[in-house]
N, C-alpha and C positions, 0 to 999 in steps of 0.2 A: 287277146286284142281280137275284136269281132271279125267275122267273114263277111263284111259287106262286099258287096260288087265293086262299088265305086269309092274313091278316096281312101286315104290313110288314117286308120283310127288311133285316136290319142290313147295313151295309157289310163286304164282305170284307176290304179292305185299307185301308191309310192313305191310297192315291190316292183311292178312293171316299169317304172320310171328308171329306178335303179338298175333294173334287168337291161334296158335297152342302153343307158349309158355304157355300162360294162360293154357291151357289143361294139359300140363305137370305140371305145378305149382299146378292146383288143385288136379290133381291126387296125387302129392307129400302130400300135405296138408292132403288129405284123408288119406294116408298110415300113416303118423304121428299121426293123431287123432284116429287112429284106437285101440290102446290099445295093439296091438299085437307086442311083443318085438322084434321078429325076422323080422317082416314087417318093423318096425320102424328103425331098425339098418341098413337094405338091403336099405330102401329107402334113408337114410342120406349117406351111402357109395357111392350109384350109382347115387342119383341125387342132395343131398343137397350141395355137394362140388361144382357142377356147378352153382346152382341156386345162391348161394352166391357172386358169382362173376359178376353177372348181375345187373347192374345199371339203375337208372331212370334219363331221362332228366328233366330238370327244368320244363317243363310244363305237366310232370307226365306221360309220356309215356315210354315204355321201349327202353332203348338205345340199339338197336338192334347190333350195333359194340361189346358189351360188352357180348353176347351170345357166347359162344365157340361151336365148332362144334359137341361136344357129345350132349350138351343140343340142338342143332338145329335138330340133328337126332332124339333124343326122342321126341322131340316136334312134328316134321313131321310124326313121326310112330304114334303118339297118334291121330292123325287127320285122316291117313290113314286106322287105324285099326276101325275106325268108320264104314267103308264101307266093310270092308271083313268079 
């Protein structure tokens, strides 16, 4: 993901998109396992409803076509925030 001064860069290939999705999934799982009821409710409301629609392909990879725009934006933001 480029090092531009402004704007969040989009993933360049499928590998980066899957990587970003798994970052968001890991963050979701961390929030669900935290024990904080408010944080868990917020994660379920904001992210859980989008994650449940994501499907896997028969070979075990993420079906990128099933990731909706909200999940894509959140996933890409998780990667981008590592550098800010």
